[in-house]
C-alpha positions in Angstrom: 143.6 64.5 40.4 141.4 66.8 42.5 142.8 70.0 43.8 143.1 70.4 47.5 140.7 73.1 48.7 142.3 76.1 50.3 142.0 76.4 54.1 141.3 79.8 55.7 143.0 80.8 58.9 139.8 80.3 60.7 139.5 76.7 59.4 143.1 75.9 60.4 142.7 77.4 63.9 139.4 75.6 64.5 140.7 72.2 63.6 140.7 69.9 66.5 143.1 67.4 64.8 145.5 66.5 67.6 147.7 64.8 65.1 148.5 68.1 63.4 151.5 70.2 64.5 149.2 73.1 65.4 147.0 70.7 67.4 150.0 69.4 69.2 151.2 72.9 70.0 147.8 74.0 71.2 147.5 70.9 73.5 151.1 71.5 74.9 150.4 75.2 75.6 147.2 74.2 77.5 149.0 71.5 79.4 151.9 73.9 80.4 149.4 76.6 81.5 147.5 74.1 83.6 150.8 72.9 85.2 152.0 76.4 85.9 148.6 77.2 87.5 149.1 74.2 89.8 152.7 75.3 90.5 151.6 78.9 91.4 148.9 77.8 93.7 150.9 75.0 95.4 154.2 76.9 96.0 153.7 80.6 95.4 157.1 81.6 97.0 159.0 79.1 94.8 156.9 80.0 91.8 158.1 83.6 91.9 161.5 82.3 91.0 160.6 79.3 88.8 158.1 77.9 86.3 157.2 74.6 84.7 159.0 74.4 81.4 157.9 71.0 80.2 156.3 67.7 81.2 156.8 64.7 79.0 157.0 61.0 79.6 156.8 61.4 83.4 159.6 63.9 83.6 158.8 67.4 84.9 161.3 70.1 83.9 161.4 73.3 86.0 163.1 76.5 85.0 164.7 78.3 87.9 166.1 81.8 88.3 169.4 81.0 89.9 171.5 78.4 91.8 170.2 79.5 95.2 166.7 78.6 94.1 167.9 75.3 92.6 169.3 74.4 96.0 166.0 75.2 97.7 164.2 73.2 95.0 166.5 70.2 95.5 165.6 70.1 99.2 161.9 70.2 98.4 161.9 67.5 95.7 160.6 64.7 97.9 157.7 66.9 99.2 157.1 68.3 95.7 156.8 64.9 94.2 154.4 63.6 96.8 152.1 66.6 96.3 152.3 66.9 92.6 151.4 63.3 91.8 148.1 63.9 93.6 147.1 66.2 90.7 145.5 64.4 87.7 147.7 66.3 85.2 150.8 65.0 87.0 149.8 61.6 88.2 152.4 60.0 85.8 155.2 62.0 87.4 158.4 59.9 87.8 161.2 62.4 87.8 161.9 66.1 88.3 164.7 68.0 86.5 165.6 71.7 86.5 167.8 74.1 84.7 168.8 77.7 85.5 167.4 80.5 83.3 168.6 83.8 84.9 166.1 86.6 85.3 163.1 84.7 84.1 161.0 86.3 87.0 161.7 89.8 85.7 160.6 89.2 82.1 156.8 88.7 82.0 155.5 87.2 78.8 153.7 90.4 78.0 156.8 92.5 78.3 159.3 90.2 76.6 159.0 91.8 73.2 158.2 95.4 72.5 155.3 95.6 70.1 156.0 98.0 67.3 153.5 98.0 64.5 153.3 100.1 61.4 149.9 101.6 60.6 149.6 99.2 57.7 150.4 96.1 59.8 147.8 97.3 62.4 145.2 97.6 59.7 146.0 94.2 58.4 145.6 92.7 61.9 142.3 94.4 62.3 141.1 93.2 58.9 142.2 89.7 59.7 140.4 89.8 63.0 137.1 90.8 61.3 137.3 87.6 59.2 137.8 85.2 62.2 134.9 83.7 64.0 136.8 82.6 67.1 135.8 85.4 69.5 138.9 85.2 71.7 141.3 85.3 68.8 139.4 88.1 67.2 139.5 90.2 70.3 143.2 89.5 70.8 144.0 90.6 67.3 142.0 93.7 67.7 143.8 94.5 70.9 147.1 94.0 69.2 146.2 96.3 66.3 145.2 99.0 68.8 148.5 98.9 70.7 150.1 101.1 68.1 
């Protein structure tokens, strides 16, 4: 039996295998980012108090700050549906659901977790970054290592 060759982090991250778990996650993140961009541009006032949480099998799930915004969202559903299906990414939209997630507008993704790195961890991140050929990932790891 032949041993399976080891994969480097760079090899794993560069795989475009959509059947892998990592490939699925990458595809889902890109999809949600695209949908949230559409949401932000189409309804900026509503988007300040909500975001797209998921889109699967024709069902769009929207996370909303509080019940007042859910009420407003409910009144807008017919108009939202008509406009959203015009976008290629949402042309299979059949149903819109929502749930309340309090204070989601005050917690930006960048401020959700305080970054506390030891000097050793920062150096490990920097060393890892130097071995990765994906420029964006390399730059992100270097930025993280410098936020000490």
